[in-house]
N, C-alpha and C positions, 0 to 999 in steps of 0.2 A: 502494499499499498504506500511506500514512501515513493515509490515512480509517481502513485497515482495526485498525490498530493505535491510532487514537483511542477506534473503539469498543471494542475488547478492554480499553483501558485502564479504558473507562468500564463494562465488566460487569464490572471488579474492583473501582473506584473506588465506585460509585453506582448505586443504585435510585431513578432518577427517577418520582417519582410525582405525579399530579393528584388529588391528593384532592377534588377538587370533582366530578368527573367517577366516581372510581372509587374506594369504601372497603369495607371488610371488612363493611357492612350488606346484607347482600340481602334481598329480600320475603322473606318467608315459605314460600311453594311453592318459590321457587327453593331456597332453602336447603335444602328438607327431600329436595328431588330429588339433593342433592351426595353424592357419594361418598366425599368426605371427614368427618371430625369436626370441626363446624363450634365457634366458639370462644364463649362465653357469659359473662355478667357483666362482670367486671372485663379478663379479656384481650381481649375484643373492644372494651371502649373502648382499649385499651391498644394493639390493633393498628392502629386508627383514629387514635390519636393520634400513633404513627409513623412511619403513612401520613402526616398533615398535616404532621409534620416533614421528612421525607425531602427534597422540593424545596430546602430552604434548609442542608440539610448539606453538606459539603467534606470530602474527605481523608479523616485518618483515624475520624474521627467515622462517617461515612457508611460504611465500610467497616465500622465496630462496628453498624451499623442493618443491611446484608447480613449479615452474621451473626445480628444477631438475629431476624431472621426467618427464617432456615434454622435457630436453632435454637427455635423455635417450632413449627416444624414444620407436621405437619398442618393446625390450624385456619389455616393463612395460603397453605394449596393454592390454592384460590380464587381469591385475591385476587393472589397470582402469578400464576398461569394466566392469567387477566385480562388483565393487562400484556403477552401476548405478540401482544394484536391490536393493541396501539398502532402508533398511524405514526411513531412517532420510533426510531429506533434504539438509541440510547441506552438510553432504557424498555424496550426487550424486551432486550437485551444482559444487563442488569443482574439484569432480575429472572432469565434463563435461569442468569447466576453464582448466584443465592440457591435457586434449585430444585436446580441440582447441585451444591450445597454442602450439603444435606440428607442426601445417603447414599441415599436412601428410590428402591428400584426400581421401586416398583408406580408411579411418575411418567413412567418411562419410555415408555409408550403412549399418554399424553395427549399426551408432548413430541412423539413421532412425529407425530402427527395434528397437531399446533399447527403444524407448519414452512411456511412459504408460500413456493412458487417465487420471489416477489418478492425475496426476501430477500436482502441483495447479499453479499459474501466475509465481511465481519466478523460479521455474523449466522448465516450457515454455519457459521464455527467455534465460534463461539459455545455454538453450538446442538450442537453436537458436543461440544468440553468437555463438555455437560452431563451428555449419554446417557453419554459414554466413563463420568465420575465416578459415573453412575447405575448405571452395568456393562451398558450396550449395549456391545460390544465394536464391532458391525454399523458405527458410525460411523467405526471407526477410521480407516479411509481420506482421509476428509477431514482430520484431525487429520495424519497423515503429509506429505498434501500440503502441509499449513501448514508444515510445515517447511524448504520450499524459499522462503517468503517472504524479501524483501526485506529485513523489517525484524526485528531482532534480538528486540523484545521478544514480536513476534507468534511467530515460531520458540522463542524459551527458554517462552512458556504453552504452547505444542502441547508441546515436548518434556516440561515436566513432565507434563502432563496425562498423555500417554502411560508415561514412565517411571512415575509414580505409578497406573495403571493395571494395568502390565505388571514393574515391578520390573527393566526392562530401560531399557539405553542404546542398544547395539548401536554402541556410539562416537559417538555423536551429540552434539555440541556445538554449540548454538546459537550460539557466537561464535567459532568455531572460522573458519580459513580455507574460502574457499568449495569448494575441492576434496577437502577433508575431507568438510565438511558433505553432498556432492554423495555420495559413494561411502557415507556412512553414511545416508544417504536410502533407496538401492538397496536397502541392505542390510533397509531396516525393511520395503519394498514388497516384499522376497522373502519376509520373515516374514511377511507378512498373506497373502500368495499361498500359501504354506504352511497356512496357519489359516483361512480364510474357510469352507473346507467343513468344519469341524472342528464334531463331534455337538453338545460344548459350548457354542461360541460361538453356532450355529445355534439354540441355547434362550434365549440372551440377551436 
């Protein structure tokens, strides 16, 4: 689980980009087929500049850049979604973090389609976090199981996302004792069992 925690930290603290092979500039025919608003002029230049800088940033500076991409919103979506095909887990995880931070529910379906069977636990959790943050509660069971992680950071991150979406804790404390956590996880499992067929959730 140490590897899982490491990748999830990268999901919060990094958006490692490879500017040489991935930029915001697309061929004209590809850009015209995009469903998203495209960056033009100074914003396009700035997106490319930030993409170039990201591999060389660390800590708070990288967090701020992730927030910046999320704040840019739609013009950055094609760029971020392209990163989900990268073969480096940290790139995928951090792109998911940025997409989830946008709060744009239109990204739910593209994210569902982008998920890959080859992804490990860390990326599955990061994908679930992004989807739930965007309103897709069908990914909630993955986060609930994440509450059982041996890594406190992973547990805390899953709990934070669940509570942010539901407004509930059900007594779960990611830093509490094992017995208390286990009992709370069972409450969350029961909570989901009661709601998984809810008409409102089925439309998310």
